[in-house]
C-alpha positions as CSV (number, residue, x, y, z in Angstrom):
1,M,59.3,-49.2,135.8
2,F,58.0,-46.7,133.8
3,L,54.6,-46.8,132.6
4,T,53.7,-46.1,128.6
5,K,51.7,-43.2,128.1
6,K,48.5,-45.2,127.1
7,Q,48.9,-47.9,130.2
8,A,49.2,-44.2,132.2
9,Q,46.0,-43.2,131.0
10,L,44.4,-46.1,131.5
11,L,45.4,-46.7,135.1
12,L,43.9,-42.9,135.6
13,L,39.9,-43.7,133.7
14,A,40.1,-46.8,136.1
15,A,41.5,-45.4,139.6
16,A,38.5,-41.9,138.4
17,V,35.9,-44.7,137.7
18,L,36.3,-46.4,141.4
19,M,36.4,-43.2,143.6
20,I,33.0,-42.2,141.0
21,L,31.4,-45.5,141.9
22,F,32.5,-44.9,145.4
23,G,31.1,-42.0,146.0
24,M,27.8,-43.2,144.5
25,W,27.9,-46.1,146.9
26,R,28.3,-43.2,149.8
27,G,25.1,-41.3,148.8
28,E,27.8,-38.2,147.4
29,A,25.4,-37.8,144.2
30,D,22.3,-36.9,146.2
31,T,24.4,-34.1,147.9
32,V,25.9,-32.9,144.8
33,F,22.7,-32.9,143.0
34,L,21.4,-31.0,145.6
35,K,24.2,-28.1,145.6
36,A,24.1,-27.5,142.4
37,I,20.3,-26.7,142.0
38,R,20.9,-24.3,144.9
39,L,23.8,-22.7,142.7
40,C,21.9,-22.2,139.8
41,M,18.7,-20.7,141.5
42,E,20.6,-18.2,143.4
43,C,22.1,-17.6,139.7
44,V,19.3,-16.9,138.3
45,G,17.9,-15.4,141.3
46,I,14.9,-17.5,142.5
47,G,16.5,-18.8,145.3
């Protein structure tokens, strides 16, 4: 069974949304946010 382009796009979009929600449920958003803050502070030279 081959998917059309539109079906493949919707399938990948649904998979991405599910992975984002799973990461939020596990508390990964806080980890990513803290790493982003550290990275920005290092680039500016504050940290």
